[in-house]
C-alpha positions in Angstrom: -13.1 -15.0 -12.9 -11.6 -14.5 -9.4 -10.2 -11.3 -8.1 -6.5 -10.9 -8.2 -5.0 -11.4 -4.7 -2.3 -8.7 -5.2 -5.0 -6.3 -6.1 -7.1 -7.3 -3.0 -4.0 -6.7 -0.8 -3.5 -3.3 -2.5 -7.0 -1.9 -2.0 -6.8 -2.9 1.6 -3.7 -0.8 1.9 -5.4 2.1 0.1 -8.3 2.0 2.6 -5.9 1.9 5.5 -3.9 4.8 4.2 -6.2 7.9 3.9 -3.2 10.2 4.6 0.6 10.1 4.1 0.9 9.6 7.9 -1.3 6.5 7.7 0.5 5.2 4.6 3.9 5.4 6.3 2.6 3.7 9.5 1.1 0.8 7.5 4.2 0.2 5.5 6.4 0.5 8.5 4.4 -2.2 10.2 5.0 -4.4 7.1 8.7 -3.7 7.3 8.7 -4.6 11.0 7.2 -8.0 10.3 10.0 -8.7 7.8 12.8 -8.0 10.2 13.6 -4.4 9.4 15.0 -2.5 12.4 13.8 1.1 12.9 16.6 3.7 13.2 16.5 7.2 14.5 18.0 10.2 12.7 18.8 11.7 16.1 21.2 9.0 17.1 24.3 7.4 15.7 23.7 4.4 13.4 25.3 1.0 13.7 24.6 -0.5 10.3 25.8 -4.0 9.7 26.1 -6.0 6.4 23.3 -8.4 5.8 20.8 -6.4 8.0 17.7 -4.4 7.2 16.7 -1.0 8.4 14.3 1.9 8.0 13.7 5.4 9.4 10.8 7.8 9.4 10.8 11.6 9.0 7.8 13.8 9.9 5.6 10.6 10.0 5.0 11.1 6.3 8.3 10.0 4.7 10.0 6.7 5.1 13.4 5.3 3.9 14.0 1.6 4.1 17.1 -0.3 3.0 18.7 -3.7 3.1 22.5 -3.8 3.3 24.0 -6.6 1.2 26.2 -9.0 3.3 29.1 -8.3 0.9 28.6 -4.5 0.9 31.7 -2.4 1.4 32.0 1.3 1.6 31.7 3.0 -1.8 29.5 0.3 -3.3 26.3 1.2 -5.2 22.8 1.9 -3.8 19.9 0.5 -5.9 17.0 2.9 -5.0 13.3 3.1 -5.9 11.7 6.4 -4.9 8.1 7.4 -4.8 5.9 9.8 -2.8 3.1 9.4 -0.2 1.1 12.5 -0.8 -1.8 13.1 -3.2 -3.9 16.2 -4.1 -6.6 16.8 -1.5 -8.4 19.3 0.7 -6.6 20.2 3.9 -8.4 21.6 7.0 -7.2 25.2 7.6 -5.4 26.3 10.8 -8.5 28.3 11.5 -11.4 26.3 9.9 -14.4 27.6 11.8 -16.9 28.9 9.2 -20.7 29.2 8.8 -23.2 30.4 6.3 -27.0 30.7 6.4 -27.6 28.2 9.1 -24.8 25.7 8.2 -21.6 25.0 10.0 -18.7 24.6 7.6 -15.1 23.6 7.7 -12.7 25.9 5.9 -10.2 24.1 3.7 -7.3 24.9 1.4 -6.3 23.1 -1.8 -3.2 20.9 -1.5 -1.7 20.2 -4.9 -3.4 20.3 -8.3 -6.5 18.3 -7.9 -9.5 17.8 -10.2 -11.5 19.7 -7.6 -14.9 19.3 -9.4 -14.7 15.6 -8.5 -15.0 16.5 -4.8 -18.5 17.7 -5.1 -21.4 15.5 -3.8 -19.0 12.9 -2.3 -19.3 11.5 1.2 -16.2 13.0 2.8 -14.4 12.6 6.1 -11.1 13.6 7.7 -7.8 11.7 8.4 -4.4 12.7 9.6 -2.4 13.4 12.7 -3.4 15.1 15.9 -1.1 16.5 18.6 -2.5 15.3 21.9 -1.6 16.2 25.5 -1.2 12.8 27.3 -0.2 14.3 30.7 1.0 17.6 32.1 3.7 18.9 29.8 3.8 15.6 27.7 2.5 15.5 24.2 2.4 12.9 21.4 1.2 12.7 17.8 -1.6 10.3 17.1 -3.2 9.2 13.9 -6.9 9.6 13.3 -9.3 8.4 10.7 -13.0 9.1 11.1 -14.6 6.3 9.2 -18.0 7.7 8.5 -19.5 10.4 6.3 -18.7 13.6 8.1 -18.5 16.3 5.5 -20.1 17.2 2.2 -19.6 19.7 -0.6 -23.0 20.0 -2.2 -23.3 21.1 -5.8 -25.9 23.7 -6.9 -29.2 22.2 -8.3 -29.6 22.5 -12.0 -32.9 24.4 -11.4 -30.9 27.3 -10.0 -28.2 27.3 -12.8 -29.6 26.1 -16.1 -26.3 26.9 -17.9 -24.3 24.2 -16.2 -24.9 21.6 -18.9 -24.3 24.1 -21.8 -21.5 26.4 -20.5 -19.8 23.9 -18.2 -19.5 23.4 -14.5 -17.8 26.5 -13.1 -16.8 27.0 -9.5 -14.6 29.1 -7.3 -12.2 27.2 -5.0 -12.5 29.9 -2.2 -16.3 30.2 -2.2 -17.6 26.8 -3.3 -15.2 24.2 -1.9 -16.3 24.6 1.7 -17.7 21.4 3.2 -20.7 21.4 5.5 -20.4 19.5 8.8 -23.7 20.3 10.6 -26.6 22.8 10.9 -26.4 25.6 13.4 -29.7 24.6 15.0 -28.7 21.0 15.8 -25.1 22.0 16.8 -26.5 24.1 19.7 -27.9 20.9 21.2 -24.5 19.1 21.3 -21.2 19.8 23.1 -19.9 22.9 24.8 -17.4 25.5 23.9 -13.7 24.7 24.5 -10.3 26.3 24.4 -9.9 25.9 20.6 -13.4 26.8 19.7 -12.3 30.2 18.4 -10.4 28.3 15.6 -12.5 25.2 14.9 -16.1 24.2 15.5 -16.5 22.3 18.8 -18.3 19.6 17.0 -15.3 18.8 14.8 -13.0 18.8 17.9 -15.5 16.5 19.7 -15.5 14.0 16.8 -11.7 13.9 16.9 -11.7 13.5 20.7 -14.2 10.6 20.5 -12.0 8.9 17.9 -8.8 9.4 19.9 -10.5 8.6 23.2 -9.2 11.8 24.7 -10.6 15.1 26.1 -11.4 17.9 23.7 -9.1 20.2 25.7 -6.2 17.8 25.2 -6.2 18.4 21.4 -3.4 20.9 20.8 -3.1 21.0 17.0 -3.6 18.8 13.9 -2.8 18.1 10.2 -6.1 16.9 8.7 -6.8 15.8 5.2 -10.3 15.6 3.7 -10.8 12.2 2.1 -13.5 10.1 0.5 -15.3 7.5 2.6 -16.0 5.2 -0.4 -13.7 2.1 -0.2 -11.4 1.2 -3.0 -12.8 -1.4 -5.3 -11.8 -3.9 -8.0 -14.0 -3.2 -11.0 -14.8 -4.1 -14.5 -16.6 -7.2 -15.9 -13.4 -9.2 -15.7 -12.1 -7.6 -12.4 -9.3 -5.9 -14.3 -9.5 -2.3 -12.9 -8.9 -0.7 -9.6 -11.1 2.2 -8.7 -9.6 4.1 -5.7 -8.4 7.4 -4.3 -4.7 8.3 -4.1 -3.5 5.9 -6.8 -1.1 8.7 -7.6 1.1 7.9 -5.9 0.3 5.3 -3.3 0.3 2.7 -6.1 4.0 3.1 -6.7 4.8 3.5 -3.0 3.1 0.2 -2.3 4.7 -1.6 -5.2 8.3 -0.5 -4.4 8.0 -1.5 -0.8 6.5 -4.9 -1.7 9.4 -5.5 -4.0 11.9 -4.7 -1.3 10.1 -7.0 1.1 10.4 -9.7 -1.6 14.2 -9.6 -1.4 15.1 -12.9 0.3 17.6 -13.2 3.1 19.3 -15.8 0.9 19.8 -13.2 -1.8 21.1 -10.7 0.7 23.9 -13.0 1.7 25.6 -12.5 -1.7 24.5 -8.9 -2.4 27.2 -6.2 -2.7 24.9 -3.2 -2.9 22.4 -1.5 -0.6 18.8 -2.0 -1.8 16.6 0.9 -0.8 13.1 2.4 -1.1 12.6 6.1 -0.2 9.0 7.5 -0.1 9.0 11.3 0.1 6.2 13.6 1.0 5.1 16.9 -0.6 5.8 16.0 -4.2 2.5 17.4 -5.3 3.5 20.9 -4.0 7.1 21.1 -5.2 9.0 18.8 -2.8 10.6 21.8 -0.9 10.3 20.5 2.6 12.5 18.5 5.1 10.6 15.4 4.0 10.5 16.3 0.3 12.8 15.3 -2.5 14.5 18.7 -2.4 15.9 17.8 1.1 19.2 15.8 1.1 17.6 12.7 2.5 19.1 10.3 0.0 22.6 11.7 0.4 22.2 11.7 4.2 21.3 8.0 4.0 24.3 7.2 1.7 26.7 9.1 4.0 25.4 7.6 7.3 25.6 4.1 5.9 29.1 4.7 4.5 30.1 6.2 7.9 29.6 2.7 9.4 32.2 1.4 7.0 34.7 4.3 7.0 37.8 4.9 9.1 37.6 8.7 9.2 35.6 11.7 8.1 37.6 12.2 4.9 37.1 8.6 4.1 33.3 8.7 4.5 33.0 11.7 2.1 35.0 9.9 -0.5 33.1 6.6 -0.1 29.8 8.4 -0.2 30.7 10.1 -3.4 31.8 6.8 -4.9 28.4 5.2 -3.9 26.5 8.0 -5.5 28.4 7.7 -8.8 27.7 4.0 -8.9 24.0 4.2 -7.8 20.8 4.0 -9.8 17.4 5.5 -9.0 14.0 4.5 -10.2 11.7 7.5 -9.8 8.4 5.8 -9.6 5.3 7.9 -10.2 2.1 7.0 -12.0 1.8 7.5 -15.7 -1.1 8.5 -18.1 -2.9 5.7 -19.8 -4.5 6.5 -23.1 -8.0 7.8 -22.6 -10.7 6.1 -24.8 -12.8 9.3 -24.9 -9.9 11.8 -25.3 -7.5 9.9 -27.7 -6.5 13.2 -29.4 -4.8 14.4 -26.2 -2.2 11.6 -26.5 0.9 11.4 -28.7 0.0 9.0 -31.5 3.1 6.8 -31.0 3.1 6.8 -27.2 -0.2 5.6 -25.9 0.2 3.4 -22.8 -2.6 1.0 -21.9 -3.6 -0.3 -18.5 -2.6 -3.9 -17.7 0.3 -3.9 -20.2 3.1 -3.0 -17.9 5.0 -0.1 -16.4 5.7 3.0 -18.5 9.1 4.6 -19.0 8.5 8.4 -19.2 10.5 10.6 -21.5 10.8 14.4 -21.9 13.8 16.0 -23.6 13.1 19.2 -21.6 14.0 17.3 -18.5 10.5 17.2 -16.9 11.5 13.6 -16.5 15.0 12.4 -15.7 15.0 9.5 -18.2 17.7 9.3 -20.9 18.7 6.5 -23.2 21.2 5.0 -20.7 18.9 5.0 -17.7 16.0 3.7 -19.9 18.3 0.9 -21.1 18.8 -0.4 -17.6 15.0 -0.8 -17.2 14.5 -2.2 -20.7 17.3 -4.7 -20.1 15.9 -5.9 -16.8 12.4 -6.2 -18.4 13.7 -8.1 -21.3 15.7 -10.6 -19.2 12.7 -11.3 -17.0 9.9 -11.2 -19.6 8.2 -8.2 -18.0 6.1 -6.0 -20.3 7.2 -2.3 -20.5 5.7 0.7 -22.3 7.0 4.1 -23.3 5.4 7.6 -23.0 5.9 11.2 -23.8 3.4 14.1 -24.2 2.4 15.8 -27.4 4.5 18.8 -28.5 1.5 21.0 -28.0 0.7 19.7 -24.4 2.3 20.7 -21.1 4.2 18.0 -19.2 4.1 17.3 -15.5 7.2 16.5 -13.5 8.4 14.2 -10.8 11.0 13.8 -8.1 13.3 12.3 -10.7 14.8 15.5 -12.1 15.1 17.0 -8.6 17.2 14.1 -7.2 19.3 13.3 -10.3 20.1 17.0 -10.8 21.0 17.6 -7.2 23.0 14.4 -6.5 24.2 13.1 -9.8 22.4 9.8 -9.5 21.6 8.1 -12.8 17.8 8.1 -12.9 14.9 6.8 -14.9 11.2 7.9 -14.5 8.6 5.1 -14.7 5.1 4.5 -13.5 2.1 2.4 -13.9 -0.6 3.7 -16.3 -3.8 5.1 -15.0 -6.9 7.2 -15.8 -8.4 10.1 -14.0 -5.1 11.2 -12.4 -5.7 13.7 -9.6 -9.4 12.9 -9.4 -10.9 12.0 -6.0 -11.5 8.6 -7.6 -8.8 7.2 -10.0 -8.5 4.0 -12.1 -5.6 1.7 -12.8 -5.1 -1.9 -13.9 -4.9 -4.9 -11.5 -2.2 -6.7 -13.6 0.1 -3.6 -13.5 0.5 -4.1 -9.8 2.1 -7.4 -10.4 4.1 -6.1 -13.4 5.5 -3.2 -11.3 6.3 -5.3 -8.3 8.1 -7.8 -10.5 10.1 -5.1 -12.2 11.2 -3.5 -9.0 12.0 -6.9 -7.5 14.2 -7.8 -10.4 15.9 -4.4 -10.2 16.8 -5.0 -6.6 18.0 -8.6 -7.4 20.0 -7.8 -10.6 21.2 -4.3 -10.5 24.6 -5.2 -9.0 25.4 -7.6 -11.8 24.1 -5.1 -14.4 26.4 -2.4 -13.0 29.4 -4.7 -13.1 28.7 -5.8 -16.7 27.1 -2.8 -18.4 29.6 -0.2 -17.0 26.9 2.3 -16.3 29.4 4.7 -14.7 30.9 5.4 -18.1 27.6 6.1 -19.8 
C-alpha cells in the first residue's frame, strides 16, 4: 500500500514548522503562491471584491481571507480558526546554567505538556532571533538548528529502583534542564561575548552560525525546544501519522489547505468573505495581542467592511450585521478513544482515528458547540458524504477548552468546536490518522463553498 500524498505533504509541513513563527512563514508562502496579497495592519486597507488577502501579527498569528466577488458590506464571514502554538519548553531570558561539569540551558514550561515524554529525546531549538543588520537597524530572523543539540537525560534505574514500582516522578524546575555541553570541552571553543552573562557563549555561537551573523549582533530571541526526529507515516498500512505538534498544526494546516482549494471560479459568485485565522498562545489562555482574546476577528470584519462603507457610522452597522450572520469553526484536535485506557472515555462518545472530524460538546461551555451550530456541520457533512463523529467527556472527567468559547462569547459569532481525533495529545510525539487529514480538508472546503447558501436557506440568524 502506498503512502497517502496528503499525509506526505502534511509531515513535510510539520518538519518545516518547529515553532509558531515557522508555521506562519510556511503557510504565508503557500498563500503567496495562490495569489493572496499581504496586507499590513499599520496601513489603510484597499480590499476589493474577488480578491484574496492575508496579514500577519507577531510573526506567529496569520489571518487569510478571500472576498467574494459579490460581497457587499454587512454580508457574512465564513471563518475557520485554529492555533499555531503547542506545549513545549522555552529557553529562559537568562538561560545560563551549569551543574557538576555540565553546561545546561534553563527552560520554562509553555502550556500543559506531558513533560515526561521529553526525557531522553534528541532535542534542538527553533524560533526567532532579533539580529542587528547594521548600525541602528535590526530585524527578526527565523532559526532552526537541525541537529541534536540538547538532551534531558533520565536517571538510571540502578540509582532509583522504585521508578518501575512507584512511577516516574520528576520536578519540572530541577529535572527538566537540558545539557548542551561539558564544561571542559566548552573552554576549548569560542570566547565570551556581550550576552554571555545571560546565555552560554556556545549557544549563541550555534545561533550565529545558523544565521550567518556575528555573535555580538544577536540582540534577543524567542526559542522553543523541539524534537529532532522527523514526522513519520506509520503503521503496517501507513494509516497513522507520528509527529510533534499535531495539536494544533494539524487543524492549522487543514484549514489553510481548504481555503487554498477555493477556486477563483467559485469566488466569482461568492457573496461572503471566506477566512482562516490562526491564533497563537491558545495553550496558555489566549490573552495576548496575537491570541483569541484579542479582537483580531472583529478588527478584520471592521476593516473589510470599512472598504465598503460610506462613513464611520455605516461601517459599525455593517460590521455588526456581518458578525450576526457569520459562522466560526473552532478547529482544535480531539481525543481518539485509547485502546489501553478505554475506561477514560464516555461509552457512547468514543471517536476513532481515520473515521472523520469530531464535533465536540460540553454543556458547561468548555466548547462552544450547541445544537444549531452542530447542525450546520452535520448538514454539510451529510450533503457531501463526509464522515463525522461526536465527542464529550465523562461526567467524572475534567474537560479542556478551546478558542471557541472565547470568540463566540466575546463577539456573538455562532460557533462549533470540531477537531480530528488523535492519541498522545500534548506529548512530544503524538499520533493521528492519515485519512482524517483528507476528511478535515474536505469538510472545511465544503464549508467555505456552501456556507452562504446554507445561511440563506437555513436562517441561522434566527436559531
